[in-house]
C-alpha positions in Angstrom: -95.0 -6.7 -12.8 -91.6 -7.0 -14.7 -90.8 -9.4 -17.0 -88.5 -12.1 -15.9 -85.4 -11.7 -18.8 -83.4 -14.7 -20.0 -79.7 -13.8 -20.3 -76.5 -15.7 -21.8 -73.2 -15.6 -20.2 -70.4 -15.5 -22.5 -67.1 -15.8 -20.9 -64.5 -14.5 -22.8 -60.7 -15.7 -22.3 -58.3 -15.2 -24.5 -59.1 -15.2 -28.6 -62.2 -17.5 -28.1 -65.2 -17.8 -25.4 -64.8 -20.6 -22.9 -67.0 -22.7 -20.5 -66.1 -24.5 -17.8 -67.2 -26.0 -14.5 -66.9 -24.4 -11.0 -64.9 -21.8 -12.6 -61.8 -24.3 -13.6 -61.5 -26.3 -16.5 -62.4 -24.3 -19.3 -63.9 -25.7 -22.3 -63.6 -23.9 -25.6 -66.8 -23.0 -26.8 -66.1 -20.6 -30.2 -65.4 -17.3 -31.0 -67.3 -14.3 -30.2 -69.0 -13.3 -32.7 -70.8 -16.2 -34.1 -72.3 -17.1 -31.3 -73.4 -12.9 -30.4 -75.0 -13.9 -34.3 -77.1 -16.4 -33.1 -78.5 -15.0 -29.9 -79.8 -11.7 -31.9 -82.1 -14.2 -33.4 -82.9 -16.4 -30.3 -85.4 -14.0 -28.0 -82.7 -13.3 -25.1 -83.1 -9.9 -23.5 -79.4 -9.3 -22.8 -76.2 -10.9 -23.3 -73.3 -10.7 -20.6 -69.9 -11.0 -21.3 -67.2 -11.4 -18.9 -63.7 -11.1 -19.6 -62.2 -13.8 -17.3 -58.3 -13.9 -18.0 -58.4 -9.5 -16.9 -59.5 -10.3 -13.8 -57.5 -13.2 -12.9 -54.3 -11.8 -14.2 -55.4 -8.3 -13.3 -55.1 -7.1 -16.8 -56.7 -4.4 -18.8 -59.6 -5.2 -21.0 -59.5 -5.6 -24.5 -61.4 -2.1 -25.7 -60.4 -3.4 -29.0 -62.2 -6.8 -29.3 -65.0 -5.1 -27.5 -65.0 -2.4 -30.6 -65.0 -5.0 -32.8 -67.8 -7.1 -31.8 -70.9 -4.5 -30.4 -71.7 -3.2 -33.9 -73.2 -6.7 -34.4 -74.6 -7.0 -31.5 -78.7 -5.9 -31.3 -79.5 -6.8 -27.8 -78.7 -4.8 -24.6 -75.2 -5.5 -23.7 -73.7 -6.1 -20.3 -69.5 -5.9 -20.3 -66.8 -7.0 -17.0 -63.5 -8.3 -16.2 -61.0 -6.3 -15.0 -62.7 -3.0 -14.9 -61.0 -0.9 -11.9 -61.7 2.9 -12.5 -63.9 5.4 -14.0 -62.0 5.9 -17.0 -62.3 2.2 -18.2 -66.4 2.4 -18.1 -66.6 5.4 -20.2 -64.8 3.9 -22.9 -66.8 0.7 -22.3 -70.5 2.6 -22.3 -68.7 5.1 -25.5 -68.4 1.9 -27.1 -71.4 0.5 -27.1 -71.9 -1.7 -23.8 -75.2 -1.1 -22.3 -74.1 -2.2 -18.5 -70.8 -2.8 -16.9 -70.4 -5.5 -14.4 -68.1 -4.9 -11.9 -66.8 -7.6 -9.0 -63.2 -7.7 -7.7 -62.9 -4.4 -8.0 -65.6 -3.3 -5.3 -63.6 -5.4 -3.1 -60.9 -3.1 -3.4 -62.4 0.0 -4.0 -65.9 -0.1 -3.0 -67.0 3.4 -4.1 -66.2 2.6 -7.1 -70.1 1.7 -7.4 -71.2 4.7 -5.4 -69.3 6.7 -8.7 -70.3 4.7 -11.6 -73.9 5.1 -10.0 -73.5 8.5 -9.5 -72.4 9.4 -13.2 -74.7 6.8 -15.4 -77.6 5.7 -13.2 -77.5 2.8 -10.8 -79.4 1.1 -14.2 -76.2 1.2 -15.5 -74.2 -0.8 -13.2 -74.2 -4.9 -12.5 -72.8 -6.2 -8.6 -71.9 -9.6 -10.3 -71.5 -11.7 -6.9 -69.7 -15.0 -6.8 -70.1 -17.6 -4.0 -68.9 -20.8 -2.6 -71.1 -22.5 -0.1 -69.3 -23.2 3.4 -72.1 -24.1 5.1 -76.2 -24.6 5.7 -77.1 -21.0 5.3 -73.5 -19.1 5.1 -72.2 -18.5 1.5 -69.0 -16.6 1.0 -67.7 -14.2 -2.0 -65.4 -14.8 -3.7 -62.7 -12.1 -6.1 -60.6 -13.1 -9.2 -63.1 -15.1 -11.2 -63.2 -17.3 -8.4 -59.9 -18.0 -7.1 -59.4 -16.0 -4.2 -62.0 -15.7 -1.2 -62.9 -12.0 0.2 -64.2 -13.6 3.6 -67.4 -11.7 3.4 -70.7 -13.1 3.8 -73.1 -12.8 0.6 -75.9 -11.7 2.4 -73.6 -8.3 4.0 -72.0 -8.0 1.0 -75.4 -7.6 -1.7 -76.9 -5.2 1.0 -73.6 -3.0 1.2 -73.6 -2.9 -2.6 -77.3 -2.0 -3.2 -76.0 0.4 -0.4 -73.8 2.0 -2.7 -75.9 2.5 -5.8 -76.2 -1.5 -7.9 -78.9 -1.6 -9.9 -79.0 -5.2 -10.1 -76.8 -8.0 -8.6 -75.7 -11.1 -10.7 -75.0 -13.9 -8.5 -73.1 -16.9 -9.0 -72.8 -20.4 -7.0 -69.4 -21.0 -8.0 -70.3 -25.2 -6.6 -72.7 -25.8 -9.1 -71.5 -23.3 -11.8 -71.4 -25.7 -15.6 -72.6 -29.0 -13.6 -76.4 -28.6 -15.4 -77.4 -29.4 -12.0 -79.9 -26.8 -10.9 -79.6 -23.5 -9.7 -79.1 -22.7 -5.6 -82.3 -21.9 -4.4 -81.6 -21.8 -0.8 -78.9 -18.8 -2.0 -81.1 -16.9 -4.7 -84.1 -16.7 -1.6 -81.8 -15.3 0.8 -80.4 -13.0 -1.5 -83.4 -11.7 -2.9 -85.3 -11.3 0.7 -82.3 -9.4 1.7 -82.1 -6.8 -1.3 -84.9 -4.3 -2.6 -83.0 -4.7 -6.3 -83.4 -7.6 -9.2 -81.6 -10.3 -8.3 -80.2 -12.6 -11.5 -79.5 -16.0 -10.7 -76.8 -18.1 -12.4 -75.0 -20.9 -12.0 -76.0 -24.5 -12.2 -78.9 -24.0 -15.4 -79.5 -27.4 -17.1 -83.2 -27.8 -18.3 -86.0 -25.2 -18.2 -87.3 -26.6 -15.2 -84.4 -25.1 -13.5 -85.0 -21.7 -14.8 -88.4 -22.2 -13.2 -87.7 -22.8 -10.0 -85.2 -20.3 -9.5 -88.1 -17.2 -10.8 -90.4 -19.4 -9.3 -89.2 -20.6 -5.9 -86.0 -18.6 -5.5 -88.0 -15.1 -6.5 -84.8 -14.3 -8.8 -85.8 -11.5 -11.6 -84.0 -12.9 -14.7 -81.7 -16.2 -15.3 -78.0 -16.2 -16.6 -77.3 -19.0 -18.3 -74.2 -20.9 -20.5 -73.2 -24.2 -20.7 -77.2 -25.1 -21.5 -76.9 -23.3 -24.4 -73.8 -24.0 -25.1 -73.8 -27.6 -24.7 -77.3 -28.6 -25.5 -79.8 -27.9 -27.9 -82.5 -26.2 -25.6 -83.1 -22.1 -26.7 -83.7 -19.5 -25.5 -86.9 -19.1 -27.4 -87.7 -22.4 -26.1 -87.0 -21.7 -22.3 -89.3 -18.6 -22.8 -92.4 -20.7 -24.1 -91.7 -22.5 -21.2 -91.9 -20.4 -18.6 -94.8 -18.7 -20.2 -96.9 -21.4 -20.0 -95.7 -22.2 -16.0 -97.5 -18.4 -16.1 -94.4 -16.5 -15.9 -94.4 -13.2 -17.5 -92.2 -12.8 -20.0 -90.7 -10.6 -23.0 -91.1 -12.8 -26.5 -91.2 -12.1 -29.9 -92.3 -15.8 -30.8 -96.2 -16.3 -31.8 -98.6 -18.9 -29.6 -99.6 -21.6 -31.6 
């Protein structure tokens, strides 16, 4: 059985980190490096860092900043935002990224997913899928940091991403993002049941119980979260203790007492 992952998400905007609600009303969180150093000590499995301005403004990703903070990150790190071609992917992997997250560009150039998978393996590519609910059992995918509808149905899209070589799906509910009201369990279950690759649930975590539900009821292989770790005293270590007591198989450095 694969171990469930706890993955903090850091959103990079300009020279610092931000977090908002429903991909809007960005609130400053602080500098990147102190957050990375904190998570190095908090028993997280991976970090995801997304440059939200790069995709939104069609800019190149800030390699210089990434080169500055990656040497201080001692856990696997996924980098995304504004990645449009294979040269950018190779630069990021060269400076130390473990995985690359692609969202907007995959709608414009779907073959980019296949190119990355063929050159670097499916394990190197995370397809980020941001969605809004439009009906009881229907969600539409959005690009450009949640600002543009692609009119693509989420189930059809994740199936295509898997076929093209994506190693896993980072699935975010824009509607619930930052609300801390819980994940969209119906969305997670629908996507998980339609692909064979791991699905990471994102958008809405406010309690450890929410994480348990995303895994136990939704079938997620991991949970990504931001606000719960930025704006409360809850930690990844305590999340893992909670999940372990619920019977969820987690990777952890803490000792049971």
